[in-house]
C-alpha positions in Angstrom: -57.4 -32.4 -36.0 -56.0 -30.5 -32.9 -52.2 -30.1 -33.7 -50.1 -30.9 -30.5 -48.0 -28.1 -29.0 -44.7 -29.1 -30.5 -46.0 -29.4 -33.8 -47.8 -25.7 -33.8 -45.8 -24.0 -36.5 -45.1 -20.9 -34.3 -43.4 -23.2 -31.9 -41.3 -24.8 -34.7 -40.3 -21.5 -35.9 -39.3 -20.4 -32.5 -37.3 -23.6 -32.0 -35.5 -23.4 -35.2 -34.4 -19.9 -34.5 -33.0 -21.1 -31.0 -31.1 -24.0 -32.6 -30.1 -21.8 -35.4 -28.6 -19.3 -32.7 -27.1 -22.1 -30.7 -25.3 -23.3 -34.2 -24.1 -19.9 -35.2 -23.2 -18.2 -31.7 -22.0 -21.1 -29.4 -21.2 -20.1 -25.9 -18.0 -21.3 -24.4 -17.5 -21.5 -20.6 -14.4 -19.3 -19.1 -11.7 -21.6 -17.9 -9.1 -20.9 -15.3 -6.5 -21.8 -18.1 -7.9 -19.3 -20.6 -8.1 -16.2 -18.0 -4.2 -17.4 -17.2 -3.4 -17.1 -20.8 -4.7 -13.4 -21.0 -2.5 -12.4 -18.2 0.2 -14.4 -19.4 0.3 -12.7 -22.8 0.4 -9.3 -21.0 3.2 -10.5 -18.8 5.0 -11.1 -22.4 4.0 -7.9 -24.0 6.9 -5.9 -25.5 5.1 -2.7 -24.0 6.1 -2.1 -20.3 3.0 -0.4 -19.3 1.0 -3.5 -20.6 3.3 -5.7 -18.4 2.6 -3.6 -15.5 -0.9 -3.6 -15.7 -1.1 -7.4 -16.0 1.2 -7.7 -12.8 -1.1 -5.4 -11.0 -4.2 -7.4 -11.9 -2.5 -10.8 -10.9 -2.4 -8.8 -7.3 -6.1 -9.8 -6.9 -5.4 -13.2 -6.9 -6.7 -15.5 -3.8 -4.4 -18.5 -5.0 -1.2 -16.9 -3.8 0.8 -19.9 -5.1 -0.4 -19.3 -8.9 0.3 -15.6 -8.1 3.8 -16.0 -6.9 4.6 -18.5 -9.9 3.5 -15.7 -12.2 5.0 -12.6 -10.3 8.7 -13.6 -9.3 10.1 -13.9 -12.7 8.9 -10.2 -13.1 11.3 -9.1 -10.4 13.7 -9.5 -13.2 12.1 -7.2 -15.5 14.2 -4.4 -17.3 11.6 -1.8 -16.7 11.5 -0.2 -13.5 7.7 0.6 -13.0 7.1 -3.2 -13.7 9.7 -4.1 -11.1 7.9 -1.7 -8.6 4.3 -3.2 -9.8 5.8 -6.9 -9.0 6.7 -5.9 -5.6 3.3 -3.9 -4.7 1.5 -7.2 -6.0 3.5 -9.6 -4.1 2.7 -7.3 -0.9 -0.9 -7.4 -1.9 -1.1 -11.1 -1.7 0.0 -11.0 2.1 2.0 -14.2 1.3 5.0 -14.9 3.5 6.5 -17.4 1.1 7.3 -14.4 -1.1 9.3 -12.6 2.0 12.6 -14.2 0.5 11.9 -12.7 -2.9 11.2 -9.3 -1.5 14.3 -9.3 0.5 16.3 -9.9 -2.5 14.8 -6.8 -4.1 16.2 -4.6 -1.4 19.3 -5.3 -3.3 17.9 -3.9 -6.5 20.0 -1.3 -8.2 17.2 1.3 -8.7 16.3 3.0 -5.4 12.5 3.2 -6.0 12.2 -0.5 -6.5 14.3 -1.3 -3.3 12.2 1.0 -1.4 9.0 -0.6 -2.6 10.4 -3.8 -1.4 11.3 -2.2 2.0 7.5 -0.7 2.4 6.1 -4.3 1.5 8.3 -5.9 4.0 7.5 -3.6 6.6 3.7 -4.0 6.0 4.5 -7.7 6.6 6.3 -6.9 9.9 9.6 -8.1 8.6 12.3 -6.5 10.6 14.7 -6.0 7.3 11.9 -3.7 5.9 11.4 -1.6 9.3 15.1 -1.3 9.3 14.9 0.0 6.0 12.1 2.3 6.5 13.4 3.9 9.3 16.6 4.5 7.7 15.2 6.3 5.0 13.4 8.6 7.5 16.4 9.3 9.4 18.3 9.9 6.1 21.9 10.8 6.4 22.2 12.7 10.1 22.8 9.3 11.9 25.8 6.9 11.4 27.3 3.9 12.4 24.5 0.9 12.2 23.8 -2.2 10.7 24.3 -3.0 7.1 20.5 -2.7 6.0 20.3 0.9 7.7 23.7 1.7 6.4 22.5 1.1 2.7 19.2 2.9 2.8 20.3 5.9 4.7 21.2 7.6 1.4 18.3 6.4 -0.5 15.9 9.5 0.0 18.8 11.7 -1.9 18.7 9.3 -4.7 15.1 9.0 -5.5 13.9 11.6 -8.2 10.5 10.3 -9.0 7.6 11.3 -6.1 5.2 9.7 -8.2 6.6 6.3 -7.2 6.3 7.2 -3.5 2.7 8.5 -4.4 2.1 4.7 -5.8 3.1 3.1 -2.8 1.4 5.1 -0.3 -1.9 5.5 -1.7 -2.1 2.0 -3.4 -1.6 0.0 -0.4 -2.8 2.5 2.2 0.6 3.5 3.6 0.1 0.1 6.0 -3.2 1.1 7.7 -6.7 -0.1 7.2 -9.3 2.8 7.8 -11.9 2.0 10.5 -15.2 2.9 9.7 -16.5 5.9 12.0 -13.2 6.5 13.5 -11.4 8.4 10.1 -8.0 7.9 9.4 -7.5 11.5 7.6 -7.2 9.7 3.9 -8.2 13.2 2.4 -5.1 15.1 4.5 -2.9 11.9 3.6 -3.7 12.0 -0.1 -3.3 15.7 -0.3 0.3 15.4 1.4 1.5 12.5 -0.8 0.5 14.3 -3.8 2.5 17.4 -3.1 5.3 18.1 -5.1 7.6 19.0 -2.2 6.9 15.5 -0.4 10.1 13.5 -0.5 10.7 9.8 0.3 11.3 10.9 4.0 7.8 11.8 4.5 6.5 8.8 2.9 8.8 6.7 5.1 7.3 8.4 8.3 3.8 7.6 7.0 4.6 3.9 6.6 5.7 3.8 10.5 2.3 4.9 11.7 1.4 1.4 13.2 4.8 0.4 13.9 4.8 -0.1 17.6 8.8 -0.4 17.8 10.9 1.8 20.0 13.1 2.6 17.1 10.1 3.7 15.1 8.8 6.0 17.8 12.2 7.4 17.9 12.6 8.4 14.3 9.2 9.8 14.1 9.9 11.8 17.1 13.3 13.1 15.4 11.2 13.7 12.2 9.2 16.1 14.1 11.9 18.6 14.0 13.1 17.9 10.6 14.2 21.3 8.7 11.5 19.9 5.9 8.0 20.7 6.5 6.6 17.7 4.6 8.5 15.4 7.0 7.3 16.9 9.9 3.7 17.3 8.7 4.0 13.5 7.6 5.3 12.7 11.3 2.4 14.6 12.7 0.1 12.5 10.7 1.7 9.2 11.4 1.5 9.9 15.2 -2.3 10.7 14.7 -2.7 7.7 12.8 -1.1 5.4 15.5 -4.1 5.6 17.6 -1.8 5.8 20.6 -2.9 8.8 23.1 0.1 8.7 25.1 1.8 10.2 22.1 -0.4 13.2 21.8 2.0 15.4 23.7 4.8 14.7 21.4 2.3 16.9 18.9 2.3 19.9 21.1 5.4 21.9 19.9 4.2 21.7 16.2 1.0 23.6 17.1 3.2 26.5 16.6 4.9 25.4 13.8 5.7 28.0 11.0 4.4 26.0 8.3 0.3 26.1 8.5 -0.1 22.6 6.7 2.2 21.2 9.9 0.3 23.1 12.1 -3.1 22.0 10.7 -2.0 18.3 10.8 -0.7 18.4 14.4 -3.9 19.8 15.7 -5.9 17.6 14.0 -3.7 14.6 15.4 -3.7 15.9 18.9 -7.5 16.2 18.8 -7.8 12.6 17.5 -5.4 11.4 20.0 -7.0 13.0 23.1 -10.6 11.8 21.5 -9.3 8.4 22.0 -8.2 9.0 25.5 -11.4 10.5 26.4 -13.5 7.6 24.8 -11.2 5.2 26.7 -12.1 7.0 30.1 -15.6 6.9 29.1 -15.7 3.3 28.5 -13.8 2.8 32.0 -16.3 4.8 33.9 -19.2 2.9 32.2 -17.5 -0.5 33.1 -16.8 0.4 36.7 -20.4 1.7 37.2 -21.9 -1.8 36.0 -19.8 -3.6 38.7 
């Protein structure tokens, strides 16, 4: 008598093995609540580095409301690095509903946290952030200004952790998005930010690379003549990253700078901007010949 397939001893043994595996090793489908519980446990850890890593992970959320709910309490964390990471993750969300909380963070008693908030607001094109970043770049050489600038003017002198400036600059790309094929000088940027002599003022200059306001341009012009070479180098690179060919002539004096790193960046930025101008002229000629 021929056995049916499902009565074959081999098939029965296979099915028995599958059923046994299903019983012994049940597979559970991940849930949103389960994933949130993992992060929530991290946020409530006694280890500040664990809290920081959980905060940074939340910056990847697409559900900005859920992320905001988890992050806002962390602005009150006792650890400075955790608060800086919280500000950074709030900025990553590009959530304008977080702006009031970021404005409040401008009043954080730790300068690095306040500067992180200023940088984040600057990236969101909030005037308060732009004013604060310009004030850091200007330093104490100017007086008599609005309350935000007055508060941040001496901040560069009070910051003592260049690692913080590095995290702010590299992690969020100092407020610009590289365009494939155009080159933004990311290698030169990272080299400058990792230099031990780089100051918060130099970082502030880089943050203003895409700011088109007259105040930001004037701050960069002044920075080109700073007594500190990292500030001059950063201002030159920021002008190059602006992609505004009209600014190329501002870099000419730095081609004879006493510091080779300033000279090299000025030369690279000048060539970049003049190449933009040449490309624009070429496109204009092509359009005119078509007509």
